[in-house]
N, C-alpha and C positions, 0 to 999 in steps of 0.2 A: 566500439560502435559509437556512433554519434547520437546525441539526443534528438528526438523528433517531437514536434509540437503535438499535443494531445489535450483533451479535456480531462480534468481530474475525475477519477472514478467515484470519489466521495462527494465532492461539492460542485463539480461541473466547471470550475474555474479553468482558465487557460493555464496549462502547465507543460512540462516536458516529461518524456519517458524514454527509458533505455531498456532494451531487451537484455535480460540477465539469465544466463544459464545456471548460475549458482542459486538464484532464487526460483528457478523454474517458472519464470514469468517476467514481470517488468518492475523497474524501479522508477517511481514517480517523484518528481520534485514540483510541489505546488506552493504558490505564495501564501495560500490560506492554511493548508493542512500540513505543510512541511514535506520532508522526504519520507517515503515508505515503500516497501516492496509489496507486491501482490502476486500470488501464484496464479497461473492461467486457470486452474480449476476453480478458483474462488471468484473469478470475474462474473460468471453467470448468476451466482447466488447473492451478489452484493447489492443491497438496497440501501436506502437512506436510513442510517442508524447513528444516532448521536453518541452512543456508548463506544462505537468504533473510534470516532475522533478523540474521545477522552482517553481511550486506551493507547492510541498513537502518541498523544502528548505525554502520557505517563512514561512510556518506554523511552521516548526521546529525552526526557528529563534525566534519565539514567545513562544517557550516551549510547543507547542502542538504536539500531535501525529496526523499526517495527515491520513485521511481516504479516500480511493478511493472508490466511490460508483456509482451506476447506478440510474439515475432518468429519467424523461420523455425526457430530452434533450440529453441523452446519458451518457457517463462516465464523472464524475467530481470529484474534490478534495475539501475536506472541513475538518474542525477539527473533530477528532474522539473522541470516548468515551474511556477513559483509563480503 
């Protein structure tokens, strides 16, 4: 699948996204936030949260693709499936 233009779900910058069946959502590539995955279920509950961006940077520092997902506690960040 080809990337499509989209606004970043975290910062609103112009970015690209690709639908990913492995992630059950999208993989975003943002010039400000970097690459991350987001499950479709987490899109609705995602608000402006500085700790999410810190968690993304922390996981990328270890060479992981961060995944934003929804669980019983709400929206959280963890290592994603590549």
